[in-house]
matplotlib code that plots the C-alpha trace (Angstrom):
import matplotlib.pyplot as plt

x = [73.9, 76.5, 77.1, 73.1, 73.4, 76.6, 75.0, 72.2, 73.7, 76.0, 73.1, 71.4, 75.0, 75.6, 71.8, 71.6, 75.5, 74.2, 71.7, 73.6, 76.3, 73.8, 72.0, 75.2, 77.4, 80.0, 80.3, 83.8, 85.0, 82.7, 84.3, 88.0, 86.7, 85.2, 88.4, 90.8, 88.3, 88.4, 92.2, 94.3, 91.7, 90.2, 93.6, 95.0, 92.0, 92.6, 96.2, 96.1, 93.2, 95.2, 97.8, 96.3, 93.5, 93.7, 92.3, 88.8, 87.7, 88.6, 85.4, 83.3, 85.6, 86.1, 83.7, 82.4, 85.0, 84.6, 81.0, 82.3, 84.8, 81.9, 79.7, 82.6, 81.9, 78.3, 79.1, 81.6, 79.0, 75.8, 77.4, 78.8, 75.5, 74.0, 76.7, 75.4, 72.0, 71.5, 74.6, 76.1, 79.8, 81.0, 83.9, 82.9, 86.0, 86.8, 83.7, 84.3, 87.9, 85.3, 83.6, 86.8, 88.1, 85.1, 84.8, 88.6, 87.4, 84.7, 86.8, 89.4, 87.0, 83.8, 82.9, 81.4, 80.0, 76.6, 78.9, 79.8, 76.1, 75.5, 78.6, 77.7, 73.8, 75.0, 77.4, 75.0, 72.2, 74.2, 75.8, 72.6, 71.2, 73.7, 73.8, 69.9, 70.2, 72.9, 71.6, 69.3, 66.6, 63.5, 60.0, 58.7, 62.1, 61.1, 59.6, 62.6, 65.1, 62.8, 63.3, 67.5, 67.6, 66.0, 68.1, 71.4, 69.8, 68.6, 72.3, 74.2, 71.6, 72.6, 76.4, 75.9, 73.7, 76.5, 78.8, 77.4, 76.9, 80.3, 81.9, 79.8, 80.7, 81.1, 83.3, 82.8, 79.9, 79.4, 81.7, 84.2, 85.0, 84.0, 87.2, 86.6, 90.5, 88.6, 86.0, 88.0, 90.3, 88.0, 86.1, 89.6, 91.1, 87.9, 87.9, 91.5, 91.7, 88.6, 89.5, 92.7, 90.6, 88.6, 91.4, 92.1, 88.7, 88.5, 91.4, 90.2, 86.9, 88.6, 91.2, 87.9]
y = [4.8, 2.3, 2.3, 1.8, -1.4, -2.4, -2.3, -4.1, -6.8, -7.2, -7.2, -10.4, -11.8, -11.4, -12.3, -15.5, -16.8, -15.9, -18.5, -21.0, -21.2, -21.1, -24.3, -26.3, -25.0, -23.7, -20.6, -21.4, -21.4, -18.7, -15.9, -16.7, -16.4, -12.7, -11.8, -12.6, -11.2, -7.1, -7.8, -9.3, -9.3, -5.5, -3.9, -5.3, -4.8, -1.2, -0.8, -2.5, 0.3, 3.1, 1.8, 0.8, 3.4, 7.0, 9.2, 10.2, 6.4, 5.7, 7.4, 4.6, 1.5, -0.5, -1.7, -4.1, -6.0, -6.7, -7.8, -10.5, -11.7, -12.7, -13.9, -16.3, -18.3, -18.5, -22.5, -24.0, -22.9, -24.1, -27.8, -28.0, -27.5, -30.0, -33.0, -32.0, -32.6, -35.2, -37.3, -38.0, -37.8, -35.0, -33.3, -30.0, -28.4, -30.0, -28.7, -25.4, -26.1, -26.7, -23.2, -21.6, -22.3, -21.9, -19.0, -17.7, -18.9, -16.3, -13.1, -14.2, -14.7, -12.3, -11.1, -14.8, -14.5, -16.1, -19.5, -19.3, -19.5, -22.2, -24.4, -23.5, -24.4, -27.7, -28.4, -27.6, -29.8, -33.1, -32.5, -32.0, -34.7, -37.0, -36.6, -36.9, -40.4, -41.9, -40.4, -42.9, -40.9, -42.5, -41.4, -39.2, -37.4, -35.8, -32.7, -31.4, -33.0, -30.4, -27.9, -28.4, -28.3, -25.1, -23.4, -24.5, -23.9, -20.2, -19.9, -20.9, -18.5, -15.7, -16.4, -17.0, -13.4, -11.5, -12.8, -11.5, -8.8, -8.0, -9.3, -7.5, -7.2, -3.4, -2.1, 1.2, 3.2, 7.1, 8.5, 6.2, 2.2, -1.0, -1.9, -5.7, -6.2, -5.5, -7.7, -10.6, -10.2, -10.3, -13.6, -15.3, -14.1, -15.4, -18.8, -19.6, -18.7, -20.7, -23.6, -24.2, -23.7, -25.9, -28.2, -28.1, -28.8, -31.7, -33.1, -32.7, -34.3, -37.4, -37.2, -36.9]
z = [57.4, 56.8, 60.5, 61.0, 58.5, 60.1, 64.0, 62.5, 60.8, 64.1, 66.6, 64.5, 64.0, 67.6, 68.7, 66.8, 68.2, 71.9, 71.4, 69.6, 72.4, 75.2, 74.0, 72.6, 76.2, 74.3, 76.5, 77.7, 73.5, 72.5, 75.5, 74.0, 71.2, 72.1, 73.8, 70.7, 68.2, 69.9, 71.2, 68.4, 65.4, 66.0, 66.8, 63.0, 61.0, 62.3, 61.7, 57.9, 57.7, 58.3, 56.1, 53.0, 52.5, 52.5, 54.7, 52.9, 53.4, 56.5, 58.1, 56.8, 57.1, 60.1, 62.4, 59.4, 59.4, 63.2, 62.0, 59.6, 62.4, 64.4, 61.4, 60.8, 63.9, 62.8, 61.4, 64.0, 66.5, 64.6, 63.5, 67.2, 68.0, 65.9, 67.0, 71.0, 70.6, 68.1, 70.3, 66.7, 66.1, 63.8, 63.7, 63.6, 63.2, 60.1, 59.2, 59.7, 57.4, 55.2, 55.0, 55.8, 52.4, 50.9, 51.9, 51.0, 47.2, 47.3, 49.2, 46.3, 43.3, 45.1, 41.7, 41.5, 44.8, 43.5, 42.5, 46.0, 47.7, 45.3, 46.3, 49.9, 50.0, 48.3, 50.7, 53.7, 52.0, 51.6, 54.8, 56.8, 54.8, 55.7, 58.9, 59.5, 57.4, 60.2, 63.7, 63.9, 65.4, 66.8, 65.4, 68.5, 68.1, 65.1, 65.2, 67.7, 65.0, 62.4, 64.2, 65.1, 61.6, 60.7, 63.4, 61.9, 58.2, 59.4, 60.8, 58.0, 55.9, 57.7, 57.4, 53.8, 53.4, 55.3, 52.7, 50.1, 51.2, 52.0, 48.9, 45.9, 42.9, 42.9, 45.6, 44.7, 47.1, 46.4, 49.1, 48.7, 48.4, 50.0, 52.7, 50.8, 52.6, 56.2, 55.6, 54.1, 57.2, 59.9, 58.8, 57.7, 61.1, 62.8, 61.5, 61.8, 65.4, 65.7, 63.6, 65.4, 69.1, 68.0, 67.2, 70.5, 72.4, 70.5, 71.8, 75.3, 74.8, 73.5, 76.6, 78.4]

ax = plt.figure().add_subplot(projection="3d")
ax.plot(x, y, z, "-o")
ax.set_aspect("equal")
plt.show()
């Protein structure tokens, strides 16, 4: 059941990312992150799990950290798509850094996950309102803009939901404990790598 839950979550997250990436024209960046997740982050999570968790728990640990790694990519690609479709100048890496710091707070103080979710929702609402007010679209674009905004909101809701589930108040289960360290590192490392990759992409865009 643990593995099945991870597979279902992974399928939803990956499908959503694939749509965001294809529509936003970010295939190259996502491909690089895909390799980083599997060739760098996955081995690190495996080593940490073996090193810090006892044998009886290892059978139920590992893949959820990979799910979190892909979940950490959602905010960046959501806002890159938003910037592209609305034709506005927005530093996606800076927004991504904001989410990274918020997630860090959730991970460290996971007992207060609800407070973290409220803060993220407030941040998303404020940012989206600002973007819509400043992009200057005509009325005939309102329907398309609503669709795009709904897509971004849906993506970020998935992001928040997965994070909240993976950082519960009680980490004990019937057969062991939830690998909070693996969840945190999978999420945080993917966001860190993507943050710096995003900075490189934005530097190339300026030069072009």
